[in-house]
Every structure is written in C-alpha cells, then in structure tokens.
DSSP file (Angstrom, degrees, kcal/mol; ACC not computed):
  #  RESIDUE AA STRUCTURE BP1 BP2  ACC     N-H-->O    O-->H-N    N-H-->O    O-->H-N    TCO  KAPPA ALPHA  PHI   PSI    X-CA   Y-CA   Z-CA
    1    1 A M              0   0    0      0, 0.0     2,-0.1     0, 0.0     0, 0.0   0.000 360.0 360.0 360.0 132.5  -12.6   18.7  -34.6
    2    2 A S     >  -     0   0    0      1,-0.1     4,-2.2     4,-0.0     5,-0.2  -0.325 360.0-111.5 -77.1 162.5  -13.6   21.9  -33.0
    3    3 A T  H  > S+     0   0    0      1,-0.2     4,-2.2     2,-0.2     5,-0.2   0.864 115.8  53.4 -63.2 -37.7  -11.9   23.2  -29.9
    4    4 A S  H  > S+     0   0    0      2,-0.2     4,-2.2     1,-0.2    -1,-0.2   0.882 109.0  48.2 -68.2 -37.7  -14.8   22.7  -27.6
    5    5 A V  H  > S+     0   0    0      2,-0.2     4,-2.6     1,-0.2    -2,-0.2   0.904 112.0  49.6 -67.9 -40.7  -15.1   19.0  -28.6
    6    6 A A  H  X S+     0   0    0     -4,-2.2     4,-2.2     2,-0.2    -2,-0.2   0.889 111.6  49.2 -65.6 -37.2  -11.4   18.5  -28.1
    7    7 A A  H  X S+     0   0    0     -4,-2.2     4,-2.7     2,-0.2    -2,-0.2   0.901 110.9  50.2 -66.3 -41.0  -11.6   20.2  -24.7
    8    8 A L  H  X S+     0   0    0     -4,-2.2     4,-2.3     2,-0.2    -2,-0.2   0.904 111.1  48.2 -64.7 -42.0  -14.6   17.9  -23.8
    9    9 A V  H  X S+     0   0    0     -4,-2.6     4,-2.4     2,-0.2    -2,-0.2   0.925 113.6  47.8 -64.0 -43.5  -12.7   14.8  -24.9
   10   10 A A  H  X S+     0   0    0     -4,-2.2     4,-2.6     2,-0.2    -2,-0.2   0.926 111.7  49.3 -62.9 -45.3   -9.6   15.9  -22.8
   11   11 A A  H  X S+     0   0    0     -4,-2.7     4,-2.5     1,-0.2    -1,-0.2   0.898 111.4  49.8 -61.6 -41.3  -11.7   16.7  -19.8
   12   12 A T  H  X S+     0   0    0     -4,-2.3     4,-2.6     2,-0.2     5,-0.2   0.917 111.2  49.0 -64.1 -43.7  -13.5   13.3  -20.0
   13   13 A A  H  X S+     0   0    0     -4,-2.4     4,-2.4     1,-0.2    -2,-0.2   0.921 112.7  47.4 -63.5 -43.4  -10.1   11.5  -20.3
   14   14 A I  H  X S+     0   0    0     -4,-2.6     4,-2.2     2,-0.2    -2,-0.2   0.913 112.8  48.9 -65.1 -41.9   -8.7   13.3  -17.3
   15   15 A T  H  X S+     0   0    0     -4,-2.5     4,-2.6     2,-0.2    -2,-0.2   0.918 112.7  46.9 -64.7 -43.8  -11.8   12.7  -15.2
   16   16 A L  H  X S+     0   0    0     -4,-2.6     4,-2.4     2,-0.2     5,-0.3   0.887 111.0  52.3 -66.2 -38.5  -11.9    9.0  -16.0
   17   17 A T  H  X>S+     0   0    0     -4,-2.4     4,-1.9    -5,-0.2     5,-1.7   0.911 112.3  46.1 -61.2 -43.1   -8.2    8.6  -15.3
   18   18 A Y  I  <>S+     0   0    0     -4,-2.2     5,-2.9     3,-0.2    -2,-0.2   0.945 115.1  46.1 -65.0 -48.1   -8.7   10.3  -11.9
   19   19 A L  I  <5S+     0   0    0     -4,-2.6    -2,-0.2     1,-0.2    -1,-0.2   0.868 125.3  27.6 -65.4 -38.5  -11.7    8.2  -11.0
   20   20 A F  I  <5S+     0   0    0     -4,-2.4    -1,-0.2    -5,-0.2    -2,-0.2   0.612 134.3  21.7-104.0 -12.8  -10.4    4.8  -12.0
   21   21 A C  I  X5S+     0   0    0     -4,-1.9     4,-0.7    -5,-0.3    -3,-0.2   0.749 124.4  34.2-118.0 -54.5   -6.6    5.1  -11.6
   22   22 A V  I >><S+     0   0    0     -5,-1.7     4,-0.9     2,-0.2     3,-0.6   0.952 114.2  50.6 -76.3 -51.3   -5.6    7.9   -9.3
   23   23 A R  H >4<S+     0   0    0     -5,-2.9     3,-0.9     1,-0.2     6,-0.2   0.892 107.6  52.5 -61.2 -43.3   -8.3    7.9   -6.6
   24   24 A P  H 34 S+     0   0    0      0, 0.0    -1,-0.2     0, 0.0     7,-0.2   0.817 107.8  53.7 -62.4 -27.2   -8.2    4.2   -5.9
   25   25 A M  H X< S+     0   0    0     -4,-0.7     3,-0.8    -3,-0.6     5,-0.3   0.677  91.6  92.2 -80.8 -16.2   -4.4    4.4   -5.3
   26   26 A M  G X< S+     0   0    0     -4,-0.9     3,-1.4    -3,-0.9    -4,-0.0  -0.509  92.2  10.5 -78.2 146.7   -4.7    7.2   -2.8
   27   27 A A  G 3  S-     0   0    0      1,-0.3    -1,-0.2    -2,-0.2    -2,-0.1   0.777 129.4 -63.8  60.2  31.4   -5.0    6.4    1.0
   28   28 A G  G X  S+     0   0    0     -3,-0.8     3,-0.7     1,-0.1    -1,-0.3   0.656 101.7 125.8  74.5  14.7   -4.1    2.7    0.5
   29   29 A R  T <   +     0   0    0     -3,-1.4    -4,-0.2    -6,-0.2    -3,-0.1   0.554  55.8  77.3 -81.7  -6.7   -7.2    1.9   -1.6
   30   30 A G  T 3   +     0   0    0     -5,-0.3    -1,-0.2    -7,-0.1    -5,-0.1   0.307  65.2 122.4 -88.5   9.8   -5.0    0.4   -4.3
   31   31 A R  S <  S-     0   0    0     -3,-0.7     2,-0.1    -7,-0.2     0, 0.0  -0.313  73.9 -94.8 -70.6 154.2   -4.3   -2.9   -2.6
   32   32 A Q        -     0   0    0      4,-0.1     3,-0.3     1,-0.1     2,-0.3  -0.449  41.9-141.6 -70.2 140.8   -5.2   -6.1   -4.3
   33   33 A R  S    S+     0   0    0      1,-0.2    -1,-0.1    -2,-0.1     4,-0.0  -0.747  74.0  33.4-103.8 151.8   -8.6   -7.4   -3.2
   34   34 A G  S    S+     0   0    0     -2,-0.3    -1,-0.2     1,-0.0     3,-0.1   0.411  93.5  89.0  90.2  -3.1   -9.5  -11.0   -2.6
   35   35 A F  S    S-     0   0    0     -3,-0.3    -2,-0.1     1,-0.3    -3,-0.1   0.266  94.6-108.2-109.9   9.2   -6.1  -12.0   -1.3
   36   36 A G        -     0   0    0      4,-0.1    -1,-0.3    -4,-0.0     2,-0.1   0.002  46.1 -60.2  81.5 168.0   -6.6  -11.3    2.4
   37   37 A S     >  -     0   0    0      1,-0.1     4,-1.7    -3,-0.1     5,-0.1  -0.441  39.0-118.6 -86.1 160.0   -5.0   -8.5    4.4
   38   38 A D  H  > S+     0   0    0      1,-0.2     4,-2.6     2,-0.2     5,-0.2   0.870 114.3  57.6 -63.6 -37.2   -1.4   -8.0    4.9
   39   39 A D  H  > S+     0   0    0      1,-0.2     4,-2.2     2,-0.2    -1,-0.2   0.884 105.3  49.7 -62.8 -37.5   -1.9   -8.4    8.7
   40   40 A A  H  > S+     0   0    0      2,-0.2     4,-2.2     1,-0.2    -1,-0.2   0.899 111.1  49.2 -68.4 -38.6   -3.4  -11.9    8.2
   41   41 A K  H  X S+     0   0    0     -4,-1.7     4,-2.5     2,-0.2    -2,-0.2   0.914 111.4  49.5 -64.8 -42.5   -0.4  -12.9    5.9
   42   42 A I  H  X S+     0   0    0     -4,-2.6     4,-2.4     2,-0.2    -2,-0.2   0.913 111.2  48.9 -61.5 -43.9    2.1  -11.6    8.5
   43   43 A A  H  X S+     0   0    0     -4,-2.2     4,-2.1     2,-0.2    -1,-0.2   0.903 111.3  50.6 -64.2 -41.0    0.3  -13.5   11.3
   44   44 A E  H  X S+     0   0    0     -4,-2.2     4,-2.1     1,-0.2    -2,-0.2   0.926 112.1  46.2 -63.9 -44.8    0.3  -16.7    9.2
   45   45 A L  H  X S+     0   0    0     -4,-2.5     4,-2.4     1,-0.2    -2,-0.2   0.869 110.4  52.8 -66.9 -37.2    4.0  -16.5    8.4
   46   46 A R  H  X S+     0   0    0     -4,-2.4     4,-2.4     2,-0.2    -1,-0.2   0.897 109.6  49.9 -65.2 -38.9    4.9  -15.7   12.0
   47   47 A E  H  X S+     0   0    0     -4,-2.1     4,-2.3     2,-0.2    -2,-0.2   0.916 110.6  49.2 -64.5 -42.7    3.0  -18.9   13.1
   48   48 A E  H  X S+     0   0    0     -4,-2.1     4,-2.4     2,-0.2    -2,-0.2   0.913 111.6  49.6 -63.3 -41.9    4.8  -21.0   10.5
   49   49 A L  H  X S+     0   0    0     -4,-2.4     4,-2.5     2,-0.2    -2,-0.2   0.908 109.8  51.0 -63.7 -42.1    8.1  -19.6   11.7
   50   50 A R  H  X S+     0   0    0     -4,-2.4     4,-2.2     1,-0.2    -2,-0.2   0.920 110.7  49.1 -61.6 -42.7    7.3  -20.3   15.3
   51   51 A E  H  X S+     0   0    0     -4,-2.3     4,-2.3     2,-0.2    -2,-0.2   0.903 111.4  49.0 -64.6 -41.6    6.4  -23.9   14.3
   52   52 A L  H  X S+     0   0    0     -4,-2.4     4,-2.6     2,-0.2    -2,-0.2   0.903 111.4  49.3 -65.5 -41.1    9.6  -24.4   12.4
   53   53 A R  H  X S+     0   0    0     -4,-2.5     4,-2.2     2,-0.2    -1,-0.2   0.890 111.0  49.8 -66.4 -37.6   11.7  -23.0   15.3
   54   54 A A  H  X S+     0   0    0     -4,-2.2     4,-1.6    -5,-0.2    -2,-0.2   0.908 111.9  48.9 -64.6 -42.2    9.9  -25.4   17.7
   55   55 A Y  H  X>S+     0   0    0     -4,-2.3     4,-2.7     1,-0.2     5,-0.5   0.926 111.5  49.0 -63.0 -45.9   10.6  -28.3   15.4
   56   56 A V  H  X5S+     0   0    0     -4,-2.6     4,-2.2     1,-0.2    -1,-0.2   0.898 111.2  49.3 -62.5 -41.2   14.3  -27.4   15.0
   57   57 A S  H  <5S+     0   0    0     -4,-2.2    -1,-0.2     1,-0.2    -2,-0.2   0.800 117.0  41.5 -72.8 -25.6   14.8  -27.1   18.8
   58   58 A S  H  <5S+     0   0    0     -4,-1.6    -2,-0.2    -5,-0.2    -1,-0.2   0.817 132.5  20.1 -87.3 -32.8   13.1  -30.4   19.4
   59   59 A R  H  <5S-     0   0    0     -4,-2.7    -3,-0.2    -5,-0.2    -2,-0.2   0.710  91.1-129.2-109.6 -28.3   14.6  -32.4   16.6
   60   60 A G  S  <<S+     0   0    0     -4,-2.2    -4,-0.2    -5,-0.5    -3,-0.1   0.157  83.2  65.2  96.2 -19.7   17.7  -30.5   15.6
   61   61 A Q  S    S-     0   0    0     -6,-0.3    -2,-0.1     3,-0.0    -1,-0.1  -0.991  80.8-118.7-135.9 144.0   16.9  -30.4   11.8
   62   62 A P        -     0   0    0      0, 0.0     3,-0.1     0, 0.0   -10,-0.0  -0.416  44.8 -90.9 -74.7 158.5   14.1  -28.8    9.9
   63   63 A P        -     0   0    0      0, 0.0     2,-0.2     0, 0.0    -7,-0.0  -0.340  46.8-100.9 -66.1 149.6   11.7  -31.0    7.9
   64   64 A E              0   0    0      1,-0.1    -3,-0.0    -3,-0.1     0, 0.0  -0.514 360.0 360.0 -71.2 138.0   12.6  -31.7    4.3
   65   65 A A              0   0    0     -2,-0.2    -1,-0.1    -3,-0.1     0, 0.0   0.450 360.0 360.0 -87.9 360.0   10.7  -29.6    1.8
C-alpha cells in the first residue's frame, strides 16, 4: 500500500470518527433520543414523590408495591 493511500485511509477514519462519535457527544448532543427529556423525568418523579408523601401523611403507611 502506498503512503498516499494509507494517509487517505487514515484521514477518512479520523473524519468518520469525528463526525459520528466525537461531534454528537459535544454540547450535550450525545443524549439518548426517544426516551423524553431529563426535565420531564424529573418532573414525573417529583409528582410521584409528592403523591406518596400525601398518601403517607393521610394514611400513615405507604401503599404495598
């Protein structure tokens, strides 16, 4: 393999690694998609916690899981 072909293969590998691995991870773009935002999950969990606390204060015991 000639030096120019090896350099071309290496440059291609570096470019593809940057485009598909490095760049999406920068600036928070590497988050999983399709599972909702973190803010929505936090809001849902806070609501569930509020409901459980209200139940405990009114009944004295949490519901059985």
